[in-house]
ROMIVO-320610 format. One record per atom (N, C-alpha, C): x negated, y, z negated; residue number from 1; residue in three letters. Coordinates in nm, 4 decimals, padded with zeros to 6 digits, always signed. Layout:
! residues N
<px: X py: Y pz: Z pos: NUM code: ALA>
...
This chain:
! residues 68
<px: -00.8594 py: +00.6100 pz: -01.9907 pos: 1 code: MET>
<px: -00.7449 py: +00.6875 pz: -01.9259 pos: 1 code: MET>
<px: -00.6308 py: +00.6646 pz: -01.9772 pos: 1 code: MET>
<px: -00.5335 py: +00.7608 pz: -02.0036 pos: 2 code: ASN>
<px: -00.4209 py: +00.7201 pz: -02.0665 pos: 2 code: ASN>
<px: -00.3252 py: +00.6085 pz: -01.9868 pos: 2 code: ASN>
<px: -00.2741 py: +00.5052 pz: -02.0313 pos: 3 code: PRO>
<px: -00.1716 py: +00.4274 pz: -01.9527 pos: 3 code: PRO>
<px: -00.0902 py: +00.4977 pz: -01.8699 pos: 3 code: PRO>
<px: -00.0161 py: +00.5678 pz: -01.9044 pos: 4 code: LEU>
<px: +00.0892 py: +00.6367 pz: -01.8622 pos: 4 code: LEU>
<px: +00.0537 py: +00.6968 pz: -01.7244 pos: 4 code: LEU>
<px: -00.0836 py: +00.7597 pz: -01.7588 pos: 5 code: LEU>
<px: -00.1143 py: +00.8479 pz: -01.6280 pos: 5 code: LEU>
<px: -00.1704 py: +00.7553 pz: -01.5315 pos: 5 code: LEU>
<px: -00.2200 py: +00.6347 pz: -01.5814 pos: 6 code: LYS>
<px: -00.2680 py: +00.5233 pz: -01.4845 pos: 6 code: LYS>
<px: -00.1699 py: +00.4659 pz: -01.4021 pos: 6 code: LYS>
<px: -00.0436 py: +00.4613 pz: -01.4554 pos: 7 code: ASP>
<px: +00.0872 py: +00.4279 pz: -01.4008 pos: 7 code: ASP>
<px: +00.1275 py: +00.4918 pz: -01.2810 pos: 7 code: ASP>
<px: +00.1365 py: +00.6284 pz: -01.3123 pos: 8 code: LYS>
<px: +00.1547 py: +00.7379 pz: -01.2336 pos: 8 code: LYS>
<px: +00.0935 py: +00.7541 pz: -01.1147 pos: 8 code: LYS>
<px: -00.0555 py: +00.7289 pz: -01.1645 pos: 9 code: ALA>
<px: -00.1509 py: +00.7288 pz: -01.0194 pos: 9 code: ALA>
<px: -00.1247 py: +00.6143 pz: -00.9258 pos: 9 code: ALA>
<px: -00.0952 py: +00.5139 pz: -00.9805 pos: 10 code: ARG>
<px: -00.0720 py: +00.3795 pz: -00.9323 pos: 10 code: ARG>
<px: +00.0489 py: +00.4091 pz: -00.8309 pos: 10 code: ARG>
<px: +00.1644 py: +00.4436 pz: -00.8928 pos: 11 code: LEU>
<px: +00.2936 py: +00.4707 pz: -00.8089 pos: 11 code: LEU>
<px: +00.2708 py: +00.5783 pz: -00.7026 pos: 11 code: LEU>
<px: +00.1986 py: +00.6822 pz: -00.7488 pos: 12 code: ALA>
<px: +00.1570 py: +00.7738 pz: -00.6372 pos: 12 code: ALA>
<px: +00.0789 py: +00.7147 pz: -00.5101 pos: 12 code: ALA>
<px: +00.0046 py: +00.6475 pz: -00.5600 pos: 13 code: LEU>
<px: -00.0854 py: +00.5723 pz: -00.4563 pos: 13 code: LEU>
<px: +00.0067 py: +00.4690 pz: -00.3550 pos: 13 code: LEU>
<px: +00.0821 py: +00.3959 pz: -00.4167 pos: 14 code: ALA>
<px: +00.1587 py: +00.3017 pz: -00.3667 pos: 14 code: ALA>
<px: +00.2493 py: +00.3661 pz: -00.2740 pos: 14 code: ALA>
<px: +00.3108 py: +00.4671 pz: -00.3082 pos: 15 code: ILE>
<px: +00.3809 py: +00.5483 pz: -00.2240 pos: 15 code: ILE>
<px: +00.3119 py: +00.6004 pz: -00.0916 pos: 15 code: ILE>
<px: +00.2226 py: +00.6665 pz: -00.1188 pos: 16 code: VAL>
<px: +00.1336 py: +00.6965 pz: +00.0063 pos: 16 code: VAL>
<px: +00.1019 py: +00.5888 pz: +00.1021 pos: 16 code: VAL>
<px: +00.0638 py: +00.4963 pz: +00.0444 pos: 17 code: PHE>
<px: +00.0458 py: +00.3360 pz: +00.1476 pos: 17 code: PHE>
<px: +00.1641 py: +00.3103 pz: +00.2085 pos: 17 code: PHE>
<px: +00.2860 py: +00.3119 pz: +00.1324 pos: 18 code: ILE>
<px: +00.4150 py: +00.2842 pz: +00.2246 pos: 18 code: ILE>
<px: +00.4613 py: +00.3638 pz: +00.3244 pos: 18 code: ILE>
<px: +00.4153 py: +00.4949 pz: +00.2734 pos: 19 code: ILE>
<px: +00.4407 py: +00.6141 pz: +00.3927 pos: 19 code: ILE>
<px: +00.3530 py: +00.6025 pz: +00.4843 pos: 19 code: ILE>
<px: +00.2301 py: +00.5837 pz: +00.4623 pos: 20 code: SER>
<px: +00.1436 py: +00.5723 pz: +00.5619 pos: 20 code: SER>
<px: +00.1605 py: +00.4519 pz: +00.6656 pos: 20 code: SER>
<px: +00.1898 py: +00.3298 pz: +00.6039 pos: 21 code: ALA>
<px: +00.2446 py: +00.2146 pz: +00.6801 pos: 21 code: ALA>
<px: +00.3475 py: +00.2144 pz: +00.7582 pos: 21 code: ALA>
<px: +00.4544 py: +00.3059 pz: +00.7249 pos: 22 code: ILE>
<px: +00.5779 py: +00.3200 pz: +00.8204 pos: 22 code: ILE>
<px: +00.5030 py: +00.4137 pz: +00.9237 pos: 22 code: ILE>
<px: +00.4595 py: +00.5233 pz: +00.9044 pos: 23 code: ILE>
<px: +00.4002 py: +00.5917 pz: +01.0139 pos: 23 code: ILE>
<px: +00.3057 py: +00.5277 pz: +01.1271 pos: 23 code: ILE>
<px: +00.2389 py: +00.4373 pz: +01.0476 pos: 24 code: THR>
<px: +00.1602 py: +00.3577 pz: +01.1508 pos: 24 code: THR>
<px: +00.2134 py: +00.2393 pz: +01.2199 pos: 24 code: THR>
<px: +00.3185 py: +00.1937 pz: +01.1776 pos: 25 code: PHE>
<px: +00.4056 py: +00.1079 pz: +01.2451 pos: 25 code: PHE>
<px: +00.4707 py: +00.1646 pz: +01.3574 pos: 25 code: PHE>
<px: +00.5241 py: +00.2873 pz: +01.3227 pos: 26 code: ILE>
<px: +00.6193 py: +00.3514 pz: +01.4313 pos: 26 code: ILE>
<px: +00.4981 py: +00.3902 pz: +01.5476 pos: 26 code: ILE>
<px: +00.3739 py: +00.4326 pz: +01.4916 pos: 27 code: TYR>
<px: +00.2627 py: +00.4719 pz: +01.5988 pos: 27 code: TYR>
<px: +00.2574 py: +00.3398 pz: +01.6915 pos: 27 code: TYR>
<px: +00.2099 py: +00.2297 pz: +01.6102 pos: 28 code: GLY>
<px: +00.1830 py: +00.1084 pz: +01.6987 pos: 28 code: GLY>
<px: +00.2981 py: +00.0602 pz: +01.7724 pos: 28 code: GLY>
<px: +00.4030 py: +00.0981 pz: +01.7480 pos: 29 code: PHE>
<px: +00.5205 py: +00.0827 pz: +01.8443 pos: 29 code: PHE>
<px: +00.5101 py: +00.1481 pz: +01.9642 pos: 29 code: PHE>
<px: +00.4878 py: +00.2679 pz: +01.9425 pos: 30 code: PHE>
<px: +00.4778 py: +00.3592 pz: +02.0749 pos: 30 code: PHE>
<px: +00.3414 py: +00.3164 pz: +02.1321 pos: 30 code: PHE>
<px: +00.2490 py: +00.2643 pz: +02.0871 pos: 31 code: GLU>
<px: +00.1401 py: +00.2303 pz: +02.1634 pos: 31 code: GLU>
<px: +00.1643 py: +00.0847 pz: +02.2188 pos: 31 code: GLU>
<px: +00.2547 py: -00.0053 pz: +02.1710 pos: 32 code: ARG>
<px: +00.2946 py: -00.1035 pz: +02.2578 pos: 32 code: ARG>
<px: +00.3921 py: -00.0714 pz: +02.3814 pos: 32 code: ARG>
<px: +00.4646 py: +00.0218 pz: +02.3643 pos: 33 code: GLN>
<px: +00.5468 py: +00.0595 pz: +02.4732 pos: 33 code: GLN>
<px: +00.4586 py: +00.1109 pz: +02.5844 pos: 33 code: GLN>
<px: +00.3407 py: +00.1807 pz: +02.5568 pos: 34 code: SER>
<px: +00.2290 py: +00.2314 pz: +02.6595 pos: 34 code: SER>
<px: +00.1697 py: +00.1109 pz: +02.7334 pos: 34 code: SER>
<px: +00.1919 py: -00.0205 pz: +02.6892 pos: 35 code: GLY>
<px: +00.1191 py: -00.1366 pz: +02.7636 pos: 35 code: GLY>
<px: +00.0005 py: -00.2001 pz: +02.6880 pos: 35 code: GLY>
<px: -00.0074 py: -00.1782 pz: +02.5586 pos: 36 code: ASN>
<px: -00.0905 py: -00.2565 pz: +02.4558 pos: 36 code: ASN>
<px: -00.0114 py: -00.3645 pz: +02.3967 pos: 36 code: ASN>
<px: -00.0609 py: -00.4956 pz: +02.4463 pos: 37 code: ASP>
<px: +00.0508 py: -00.5992 pz: +02.3655 pos: 37 code: ASP>
<px: -00.0040 py: -00.6252 pz: +02.2356 pos: 37 code: ASP>
<px: -00.1215 py: -00.6228 pz: +02.1890 pos: 38 code: PHE>
<px: -00.1787 py: -00.6411 pz: +02.0453 pos: 38 code: PHE>
<px: -00.2662 py: -00.5242 pz: +02.0172 pos: 38 code: PHE>
<px: -00.2283 py: -00.4535 pz: +01.9190 pos: 39 code: ASN>
<px: -00.3288 py: -00.3698 pz: +01.8684 pos: 39 code: ASN>
<px: -00.3551 py: -00.3768 pz: +01.7115 pos: 39 code: ASN>
<px: -00.4642 py: -00.3151 pz: +01.6782 pos: 40 code: GLN>
<px: -00.5156 py: -00.3258 pz: +01.5437 pos: 40 code: GLN>
<px: -00.4110 py: -00.2361 pz: +01.4478 pos: 40 code: GLN>
<px: -00.3727 py: -00.1402 pz: +01.5190 pos: 41 code: ILE>
<px: -00.2784 py: -00.0487 pz: +01.4177 pos: 41 code: ILE>
<px: -00.1739 py: -00.1211 pz: +01.3399 pos: 41 code: ILE>
<px: -00.1044 py: -00.2271 pz: +01.3745 pos: 42 code: TRP>
<px: +00.0058 py: -00.2894 pz: +01.3047 pos: 42 code: TRP>
<px: -00.0655 py: -00.3711 pz: +01.2032 pos: 42 code: TRP>
<px: -00.2134 py: -00.4346 pz: +01.2291 pos: 43 code: MET>
<px: -00.2563 py: -00.5052 pz: +01.1189 pos: 43 code: MET>
<px: -00.2904 py: -00.3745 pz: +00.9904 pos: 43 code: MET>
<px: -00.3161 py: -00.2680 pz: +01.0394 pos: 44 code: LEU>
<px: -00.3803 py: -00.1613 pz: +00.9499 pos: 44 code: LEU>
<px: -00.2496 py: -00.1366 pz: +00.8501 pos: 44 code: LEU>
<px: -00.1247 py: -00.1375 pz: +00.9278 pos: 45 code: GLY>
<px: -00.0051 py: -00.1003 pz: +00.8511 pos: 45 code: GLY>
<px: +00.0490 py: -00.2151 pz: +00.7504 pos: 45 code: GLY>
<px: +00.0121 py: -00.3519 pz: +00.7942 pos: 46 code: VAL>
<px: +00.0295 py: -00.4685 pz: +00.7003 pos: 46 code: VAL>
<px: -00.0508 py: -00.4663 pz: +00.5861 pos: 46 code: VAL>
<px: -00.1888 py: -00.4422 pz: +00.6086 pos: 47 code: ILE>
<px: -00.2935 py: -00.4193 pz: +00.4879 pos: 47 code: ILE>
<px: -00.2351 py: -00.3160 pz: +00.3913 pos: 47 code: ILE>
<px: -00.1987 py: -00.2041 pz: +00.4457 pos: 48 code: MET>
<px: -00.1457 py: -00.0961 pz: +00.3751 pos: 48 code: MET>
<px: -00.0376 py: -00.1390 pz: +00.2898 pos: 48 code: MET>
<px: +00.0656 py: -00.2025 pz: +00.3326 pos: 49 code: LEU>
<px: +00.1728 py: -00.2535 pz: +00.2948 pos: 49 code: LEU>
<px: +00.1247 py: -00.3569 pz: +00.1805 pos: 49 code: LEU>
<px: +00.0515 py: -00.4447 pz: +00.1995 pos: 50 code: LEU>
<px: -00.0221 py: -00.5353 pz: +00.0926 pos: 50 code: LEU>
<px: -00.0917 py: -00.4551 pz: -00.0360 pos: 50 code: LEU>
<px: -00.1619 py: -00.3676 pz: -00.0013 pos: 51 code: GLY>
<px: -00.2206 py: -00.2568 pz: -00.0967 pos: 51 code: GLY>
<px: -00.0994 py: -00.2021 pz: -00.1795 pos: 51 code: GLY>
<px: +00.0071 py: -00.1604 pz: -00.1392 pos: 52 code: ALA>
<px: +00.1137 py: -00.0938 pz: -00.1810 pos: 52 code: ALA>
<px: +00.1766 py: -00.1828 pz: -00.3042 pos: 52 code: ALA>
<px: +00.1731 py: -00.3256 pz: -00.2564 pos: 53 code: MET>
<px: +00.2389 py: -00.4310 pz: -00.3236 pos: 53 code: MET>
<px: +00.1659 py: -00.4472 pz: -00.4702 pos: 53 code: MET>
<px: +00.0333 py: -00.4661 pz: -00.4372 pos: 54 code: VAL>
<px: -00.0390 py: -00.4856 pz: -00.5347 pos: 54 code: VAL>
<px: -00.0634 py: -00.4038 pz: -00.6355 pos: 54 code: VAL>
<px: -00.0537 py: -00.2499 pz: -00.6064 pos: 55 code: HIS>
<px: -00.0244 py: -00.1582 pz: -00.7028 pos: 55 code: HIS>
<px: +00.1112 py: -00.1275 pz: -00.7569 pos: 55 code: HIS>
<px: +00.2077 py: -00.1876 pz: -00.6933 pos: 56 code: LEU>
<px: +00.3045 py: -00.1751 pz: -00.7664 pos: 56 code: LEU>
<px: +00.3427 py: -00.2939 pz: -00.8614 pos: 56 code: LEU>
<px: +00.2715 py: -00.3988 pz: -00.8605 pos: 57 code: GLN>
<px: +00.2919 py: -00.5199 pz: -00.9450 pos: 57 code: GLN>
<px: +00.2009 py: -00.4745 pz: -01.0733 pos: 57 code: GLN>
<px: +00.0991 py: -00.4085 pz: -01.0504 pos: 58 code: LYS>
<px: +00.0140 py: -00.3765 pz: -01.1864 pos: 58 code: LYS>
<px: +00.1006 py: -00.2578 pz: -01.2550 pos: 58 code: LYS>
<px: +00.1670 py: -00.1833 pz: -01.2344 pos: 59 code: ILE>
<px: +00.2449 py: -00.0897 pz: -01.3129 pos: 59 code: ILE>
<px: +00.3329 py: -00.1458 pz: -01.4058 pos: 59 code: ILE>
<px: +00.2818 py: -00.0981 pz: -01.5402 pos: 60 code: GLY>
<px: +00.3429 py: -00.1608 pz: -01.6602 pos: 60 code: GLY>
<px: +00.2724 py: -00.2772 pz: -01.7203 pos: 60 code: GLY>
<px: +00.1812 py: -00.3172 pz: -01.6511 pos: 61 code: LYS>
<px: +00.1022 py: -00.4387 pz: -01.7278 pos: 61 code: LYS>
<px: +00.0074 py: -00.4155 pz: -01.8065 pos: 61 code: LYS>
<px: -00.0020 py: -00.4566 pz: -01.9335 pos: 62 code: LYS>
<px: -00.0959 py: -00.4376 pz: -02.0316 pos: 62 code: LYS>
<px: -00.2063 py: -00.5434 pz: -02.0305 pos: 62 code: LYS>
<px: -00.3329 py: -00.4767 pz: -02.0586 pos: 63 code: PRO>
<px: -00.4668 py: -00.5668 pz: -02.0376 pos: 63 code: PRO>
<px: -00.4228 py: -00.6777 pz: -02.1450 pos: 63 code: PRO>
<px: -00.4815 py: -00.7913 pz: -02.1380 pos: 64 code: PRO>
<px: -00.4841 py: -00.8852 pz: -02.2475 pos: 64 code: PRO>
<px: -00.5665 py: -00.8443 pz: -02.3353 pos: 64 code: PRO>
<px: -00.5071 py: -00.9051 pz: -02.4916 pos: 65 code: LYS>
<px: -00.5902 py: -00.8502 pz: -02.5839 pos: 65 code: LYS>
<px: -00.7172 py: -00.9653 pz: -02.6033 pos: 65 code: LYS>
<px: -00.8173 py: -00.9258 pz: -02.6312 pos: 66 code: LYS>
<px: -00.9356 py: -01.0088 pz: -02.6390 pos: 66 code: LYS>
<px: -00.9359 py: -01.0540 pz: -02.8002 pos: 66 code: LYS>
<px: -00.9435 py: -01.1761 pz: -02.8351 pos: 67 code: ASN>
<px: -00.9568 py: -01.2565 pz: -02.9325 pos: 67 code: ASN>
<px: -01.1193 py: -01.2708 pz: -02.9878 pos: 67 code: ASN>
<px: -01.1219 py: -01.2581 pz: -03.0959 pos: 68 code: LYS>
<px: -01.2571 py: -01.2725 pz: -03.1721 pos: 68 code: LYS>
<px: -01.2679 py: -01.3889 pz: -03.2476 pos: 68 code: LYS>
């Protein structure tokens, strides 16, 4: 796969994760107002943000060259 295309795909996935995490946090806030003290929705949002950070860190990195 073309490295530029791979970077664009990673960026798109990271943006989707960030937007999904924001929406999930908002939904979790509304769930908390309805009486649930702790819910797994916020944990899902944190995991999505971590996934976005991992993909953003990998953009532009080149794989190490193999020495023979």
